N, C-alpha and C positions, 0 to 999 in steps of 0.2 A: 504493500500500500504506500509506504514512504516513497518508493521509487516512482510509482505511478503518479502520485501527487506532484513530485518534483518535475516530472516530464510535462504534466499539465501546466505547471507554473511557467515553464520555459519552452512552450510548444514551438515558438518561433525558432529557437536554437535547435530544437530537435529536428524540425523540418530541414533546416540548413545542413545539419549533420548527416541526415539520410541522403540528401541530394549529393553531398560531397562524397559519401561512401559509394553511391552508385557510380559516380564518375571514376573513382579510384578503382572500382571493380572492373570497369570497362577498359580503362587505359592503364591499369596498374603496372603491367609489364613495362610499358614505355616509361612510366614515372620511375620505376625501380632502376631501369637502365640509366635514366638521367641522374638519379641519386648516385650511382656508381661513377658517373662521369665527373661529379663534383667531389669525389673522394669519399663517398659514404662507405662504411664498413660494417653495416648493421648485421651481416650474416657471418661475421667472423667470431668464433667462440674464443679463439686465442692463437698464440704463435709460439712455437717451440723450435729452437735451433734453426730459425729461418723458415720453418715450415708452417703454413697457415692452416688452421683447423676450421673447416667450414661447418656451419650449424647443422646442415642436412646430414653430413657425414657423422658428426658427433651424435646426432639424434638417432641415426640408424644403428650405430653401435650400442647406444643406450637402450634402445628398444630390444635389441638382441640379448643384452645382458639381463634386462627385466624379464623377458620371456623365459630365459633359462632359469632364472631365480624362481619364477612362479611355477614353472614346470616341476622343479625340484621340491619346492615347499608346499605345493598344492593350494596356494592361496595368493591373492593379490599382494603386491608389495606395498607396505605402508609408506607414508611420506618420509619418515626417517630412513627407511630402507632404500627408497629411491634416491635420497641424498647420498647414501653410502655407495650406491651403484654409480651415480654420477662421478663420485670421487675415484672409483675403481677405473672407470673408462678414461678419465683424465690422466690418471697415473699410467695407464697403458700407453697413452700417447707419449708421455714423457719417456717411457722405456723405449718405444719404437723410434723416437726421433732423437732424444738426447743421449740415452745410454748406448744405443746401437752404434752410433758413430765411434764412441769410445771402445766398444767391443771389437769393432772391425779393425780399428787401428792397431789393436793389440793382438789380433788374430784369435780372439776368444770365441768359442762356439761349443755347442753340444752336438755330438755326432749321433746318427741314428742308432748305432750300437749302444751308445751310452744311455740314450733315452729308453731303449728296450730294457737295459739293465735296471734302470730306475723304476720301470713299471712292473716287470715280471722276472727280473734276474736275481742276482745274488746281493744287490745293494738297492733294495726297494725303497723308494722315497717314503718318508714319514707320512706325507699326505695320502699316498696310496694305502699305506698300512692302516691309517685311521679310517679310510673310506670302506675298506674291506675286512674290518675286524668283526669276527663272529660275536653278535651281541649276547649270546648265551654263555660262551666260554671266555670272551674277552681276548681271544687269540687271533692274530692275523692269519688269514687263509689264502695262500697264493693261488690255489686251484680255483678259487672263486673269481680271481682277477682274470685268469686264462679263460674260464668259462664265459665270463662277461664279454671278453674281447671276441671270442668265437661267435657269439650271438649278436654282436654289435650291429651288423648289417640288417638284422631283423627288427631292430628297435625303431621307434618313430624318429623322423628326421631331426626333430628338436633335440632329442637325447644324443643323437650322433654328433650334432654340432657342439653340444655341451661337452661331450667327451674330447672332441678335437681341441676345444678351447682349454680344457683341463690339462691335456698333454702339453699344449703350448705354454701354459703357465708354469708347468713343471720344468720345462727347458729354460724358460726365462729366469726362474728362481735359481736354477743351477749355475747359469752363466753369470748371474749377479753375484752369487757366492764366490765364484772364481775371481771375479773382478775385485771384490772387497778383500778377498784373501791376499791378493797381491799387495795391497796396502798394509794389511795386518802383519804379514810376515816380513814386510819391508821395514817395519818399525824396529829400530835397534836402540837399545839402551847401553850407553858406554859405562865403563867402570867408574869414570869420574862422576857421572850422573848418579850412579848407585851409591857411591861414597857420600855424595852431597845429601842424598836422601837419608842415609844412615846417620850422618852428623845432625841433620835437622830433627830426627826423631829421638836421638840418644843423648846429645850434649844438653846439659842443664845449666840454668843460670837463675840467680835470685836478683830481681830488679826492684828498684825503688824509683818512683816517678811522681812528678807533679803534673796534674792533669786539669786543664780548664775546658770543660765541655762547651760546645757551641751553644747548647740550650741555656747556658748560664747568662747569655746576653739576650735580652728581650728582643723579639723579632721586630717589634714596632719602632725600635730605636735605630734600625738599620734600613735605610732607604735603598731600594733597588730600582734602577731606571731601565727603560727598554733598550737604551744604547748599550748598557752593560750586558744585558741578556743577549743582544745581537753579537757583541764582541765574543762572548763566551761560546755561543753557538758556532761562530765562524772558526774558532780555534779547536772545537771538538766536534766538527761535523761528521766525523766517522763514527762517533758514539750515538748520534741521533739521526737515524735513518728515517726519511720521510715515508709516509704511506697514505693511501687514500682513505679518508674517513669523513664522517659527518657528525655534527652535534645538533641535537634537536631539543626543543621543549614541547611538551604535550599535555593535554588534559584528557581525561577519560570520562565517559558517561556510562556508568554501569547499567546493564540491562537486568533489573531485578524485579521480581513479582510485586505487584501493588496490592492494596487492600481489596480492590475489585477482583483481582486474580484469586486472592484467598477466598473470597466469598463464592466465586464461580467454582473453585475446586471443592469447597465444602458442600455446595449444592449437588455437584457431580457425585461426590462420595455418598451422600444420602440416597441418591438415585440408585447407585450401584449396590448399596446395602439392601435396598428393597428387592433388587433383582437377584442378589445372592441368596437372600432368605427364601425366595420362591423358586429358584432355578432347579429344574429336575436333575441336572448334573452339576452340582456346585463346583467341583474341581475344574471342570472344563470352562464354566462361566468365569471362574477366577483367573484361569490361565489366559483366556482371551482378553480380559479387561485390565490385567495388571501391567503396570509400566516396568516392573522388575520381576525377574523369574523367582518363583517360590516353589516349595515342595509340598506334598500332601501330608506325609507323616514326619513328625518332628520329634527328635529327642531333646532333652533339656540342654545338652551340649550345643545344639544347633540354634537355640533361641537367643534373642537379645535379652538383656537383664529385665527390660520392661515387660516383654512377653512372658518370661519365666514367672514373674510375679503375678501377672494377670491371668494366666491360663488356669491357675488353681481355682479361680472364681467362675470360670466358664461353665455354662449349662449345655449339655448336648442339644444341638439344633439351633442354638442362639447365634446371632450375629453381634459381634462386639467391636467397639471402637468408635471413632478413629483414634489410633495411637500414632504419635509422631516420632519418627526416627530421622533426624536431620531435616531435609526438605521433603521427605516422603511420608505420606500418611497411609496407614494400614487399617483395613477392616478384616476381621477374622470370623469365619463360620466354623464353629466347633462341632466335630463329629464323634467325640468320644475317644477311647483309647484302645490299644491292643499291645500285646507283649512282643518285644524284640528278641532277637537271638543274642544280642550283645548288651552289656550293661553300660550305664553312664553314672559317673560319680563326680563329686566336687571335693577338692582337697587343697591343702596348703602344705608347704614344706620349707625347711631350712636346709640349704646345701652348704656343706663344708668340703671344699675341693682339696685334693692332695697336692700340695705345693712342692714340686720337685720329684725326683725319682728315688727308689730305694725303700727299704723297710722303715727307716726312721721317719721319712716324710709321711708314710701311711699311718704310722703309730701316732704322730703328732696330730694329724687330721682326725683320727678316731678319738683321741683323747679329748680334743676340743668339742667334737660333736657329742660325746658321751656326757661331758660336763653340762652342755646346754640341755640335753634330754633330761638330766637329773634336775636341773632348775625348773623345767616345765612340769615334771612330775611332782615337784614341790609347790606348784601353784603359780609359777611365773607366767607373764602374759606372752602368748605365742607371737602375736603380731609385733610387739615391741622387740622381742629377741630376733625375729626374722629380719626386721628392718635394720637392726644394728649389726647382725652377724652373717646373714645369708650371703653366699657368694654367687647367687643367681640374681643379677641386678634387676632384671625385668620383674620377677615376682617379689623381690625384697621391697620394691617401692610400694607394693600393695599388701605389705605385711605377710608375705609368703603365699598369697592367694594365687592358685593356678587356674581357677575357674572350673568349669565342667569339662570333662574329657571322656571319650568312649573307651571301652575295653580294647587294649592293644595299641592305644595311642601314646603310651609312654614306654621307656626302656623296660625290659622284662622284669628285673628285680623289683623296680618301683611298681610296675603294673600288678605283679603277683601279690605284693604286700597290700596294696590298696584294695584290690577286688577280693582278697581273701577275708576282708573285714566286713562284717554284716551290719554294723551300726555306724555311729559317728564317734569321734574322739581321737585322742592321741594314740598312735601305734607305739607300743611299749618297747620297741627295739630299734636299733639303727639299721638302715637299709643301705647296703653298699652297691653302687653301680659304677659304670665306666666314668661317671662324672665326679664321683666322690661319695661322701656319706650324707644320707638324707634323714632328717627328722620329719616325720609325716603326721599331719593331722587331717582326718577325714571330716569335712565340715557339713556335707550332706550325704546321706547313705546312698549306696548304689541302688540303681533302679533300672529296669529294662522296659519301662512303660514308654510307648510311642503315642503321641497325641495327633489325632487326625484334625488338621486345620487347613481349610481352604482360605487362602489369603489373597487379598487384592491390595497392591501398593500403588498409589498414585503420587507422582512427584510434582511438586508445585513448580511451574515454569511460567515465565512471562507470556501473556497472551500476545497475539499479533497486534492488537490495539495498543498494548503497552509498548511493544517494540517500536511501533510507528510513532508514538508520542515521544519516546526518548530519542529516536532518530531525528525527528523534526527539531528537537531542542539542539542536538549536536549540529545539525545542518544549518540552523539559524546562527549558531555560534561561528561556524565556518564562514558563512556569508558576511558576517559583521567583522571578521578578523583577517582582513586581507594584508595587513602589515603588522609588524611587531608591536607598534604602539596600540593599534586597535585590538590585537590579541590580549595585551596586558589590560586594556580598559574593559574588555569583555569579561575577563577573569574577575576583576574588581566588582563587577555588577552581580556576579553569582558567587556568593560566599561558600557554596558547597563544592566549588571546583578547586582542585589542588594542582598546581603546575609542577610537573616532574621534568628532570633534565637527564638526557642520555648523552654522555660525552664520547666522542671519537668512536662512533659505530663503524665497524669495517663493512665493506661492500658485500661480503658473503654472509653477514649475520642473518639469522632467522628469528632471534629473540631480541627484545629491547628491554634492558633491565630485567624485571620479573615478568614482563609481558611476553607470553608465548605466541607463536604463529604470527609474527609481526613482519613477515617477509615483504608484504606489499608496501608497508610504510618505509622499509629500508630502500626498496626500489624507487619509491617516489623521491626520497631524499637524495638519491644518486642520479636521478634523471637530469639530463643536461638542461632541460627546460625549467627545472626548479631553481629559483633564485633565493639568495639569502634573505632572511626576514620575510619570507613568503609563507603564508599559511596553507595547509593541505586541505583537500576535500575530506569528507568523513570516511574513515576506515572502520571496518568491523573486524574485531579479533576477539576470539573466545566469547565471553559474555559481556562485551562492552563496545561502545563506539568511541573512536579516538580522533581528535583533531590535533595536528602537530604543526610546528613552525620551525623552519630551518634556520638555525642561529650561527652555524659555523661550518667551514670546510677545511680540509687539509689535503695537500697534493703531494704525492710521493716524489715528484720530480723537483719540487721547490718548497722544502720545509721552511716554516717560519717559527718565530719564537712563540706564537700563539698555539702551535701544535704541541709544544713541550713547556708551556709557561710555568706550571707548578714545579716540574723537575728542575728547570733552569733557574728559577727564582731561589730554590733551596740551595743549589750549588753556589750561585753567585753570592747569596746572603752569607753562606758559611765562609766563603773566601774573604768577604769584607769583615766578618767577625774575627777570622783568623788574623787578619792584618791588625785589627784593633787590639786583640789580646796579645799578639806577638810584640807589638810596640810597647805595651805597658809592661810585659814581663821582662823584655830586654833592657828596660831602663832601671830595673831593680838590682841593686848590688847587695848580696847577702851570702853568707858562707854555706848555708844548708837549704835544702828544699823546703823544710818547715818554715824557715825564716822568710824565704821568698814568698811562700803562700800567705803568710801572715801579713806581709806588706801589700801583697796584691789585693787581699780582701775577699769578699764573698764570691763564691764560684770556684776557687782554687782548692783542689783536693790533693793530698799526699797519700799514696797507697803503696803497698808492697805486693809483689808477685813472686812467690817462693818456689824454687826448684821447678821451673817450667821449661819446656822445650820450645824450639823455634817452630816446629811443625804444628804443635797443638796448644801453644800458649794462649791463655785467656786472661785479660786484664779486668779487674773487678768492675770498675765503673765504665771503662772505655770499651769493654767487650773484646771482640776479635779485631785487632788492629795490626795488620802485618807491617805497616810502616813503623809503628812504635816498637814492635818486637824486633824488627831488623836493626833499628838504631840501638836498642838496648843490648842485643847480643854482639853488636859490633864494637862496643866499648870495652875498655880494660877495667878490671875490678878497681873500685874507688874513684873512677872518673865519671864526670857528668857531661851530658851532651849540651849543645846550644839549644835555644828555643827552636822548635820545629812544629809543623802542622801534620797531624795524623788524619785518620779517617773521620773521627768524630769530635775532634777538639785539638787543642794545642798542648804540647808536652815539653818537659825537660826530663830526660831519662838519666838514671844513675845505676851502674852495675855494682851490686854489692859483692857478689862472688860468682864464680863459674866452675863447673865440673866438666872437663872435656870428655868426649866420647872415647871409651877405651879402644885402642888399636885392634883391628881384626884383619884377617887375611882373606876372608870369604864374604863377598857382598852379594852372593847369588840370590839370597832371600829378598833383598831390597831391589835388586835388578828385576826379579820376577814380579815384584809388586808394581814397579813402574811399567813393566811390559804388559801387565794385565789391563792397564788403562787403555790399551789399543782397541778395546771394544768400542771406543768412540769413533773408530775409523768409518764404520758404516754410516753414521749420522753425518760426519764431516764430508765424506765422499759425496753423499746425496746432495748436501748443500752446495758443494763445489760444482757438481755436474749441472744442477739447476741454474746456478748463477752463470756458468759458462754458456748455457743454452739460451740465456736471455728470455726466460719464460714470461709471456704476457698472458694473463688469465682474465678473460672477459666473461666467464660463465655467469657471473652474478647479474649480467644484463639480460640473461635469457631465462634463468631459473630462480 
């Protein structure tokens, strides 16, 4: 209705749009050709290593990947899964264009014999093993692979293509491993590097230092100018890489049920209650009319707390309710009871876990549990002891309450102990399970009674009239907010609106702050036609309408101080504070650090770091500061450093004493430790290949 009304209000515009659309349909090909003549690139998804990726080609591969996924899973791909498939297709382009050039230059490939060996030979790929593992035995069965391959030609074409793609991915993974292994085995750690690592871990020093943290100088007393920020950015441009982003402000109009919706639902439930009371087949009537699936026979363990309490008052044949559970209202027709083959019980427990291994750990746990059991037998409060002592966090918060559970729902020792008890109360012995020792209290006796209940649940949702009214309000806000000033003025008029800000949204984002499914808003913000301080049309996302205004842009090719203002301001302000602190400290003449600190005044700290190493040293107030540690270890015992700036403040270091690392002849352990860090090769190689390929990713303009 909202859309129809909007079209009626702007019928002239609608007629013009229809006319233009017909013209575009008739001469669209010529216009698209003209667009390309003027440099248009609307059909290019991206570029990798100089190769252009056309939208039609990308979409064809994406459709094939989606069809293969859906054939294998037996269901349509969700939005999140389609996003994952788009990423897979894109990464395949990177492999085909960026990596393949690297492989060809090095002569890396996977031969046919090698591929056969990976699929059905002596060195079967883990991916094959996982796919053909017997689910009953958990053992890989090579004969099933051979049987599958013999029957491959008889399978549907889609499955044949899926297998071909699978084999292709096996070969690509293998050649990728070969490529990365070249870098991994080419990483060599020298003896000098290993010795340096040994010294850093083993040599000890006791340091004394004067520390003036940056935060001791109030931020408001240090003015930072844009010129200073620009100078800092120019000197550190390699640290601040630009990227495309957008900053928006937005208001939301939640679509929530109104009082009229509540009245309408109540009248509907009364009507359904009359129908349920007289229905010849009440369970069928309930199933057809319920918004939520329900069952016919219920055990206590399957009921909500509200229904458990109410069912005891139901009379056979009666219709009861409505009862509210969240935004859903239920009515129940009670049909009596019958006996189940399994029992249901309600119990609480206190769990004492065995901390560690060995007999002593078990004895300690048993002793503690036995002491608690003795206290309970003497009249102690179970809920209080459970809250204070149980090592099952979830139930401890509820005084040990586990709620209702069916027979077989707990580990066997626990299950046997509970269902062996005929009444309620504390079980007079400890129960040991794989989790530890349990002290158990049965709070409601076991029962195998099933309750026949035909239930109808109706969820309160906004009516179309409510949606139209809220949309009209949002649309009016959008119409009146074409500029930032008008946007702010419209917010002032409506006290119920709250302006939210989303900073530096990337082009590929699907969510904005906590707002899910916001892809259309992101695409609007990145549209070339969207200008700064321009308000958006109304967007619908989840259960709300949203109007946004674009307040900022960043460009990866030309970063500005506004893109990193907070980070740059912090850095420059700390530099200015360091100059101020250094100047004051350098002017003080005193024999000891304590005397210097006393003359400096508030903010100066004198602390000790005893017996620390260069590799793992931690300073009390300054934290992990490698600059300060390096200066301290570089001093001779009894010597003080000059004033210098560290990571978090300004220092004067003094080395009290040092203990050199004992001389050793074998550094192999430290060499191996450094060598193990070559696992980063895979990540670093991937980054280097992508950078060298000059990847341009325009997918966000299409999806």
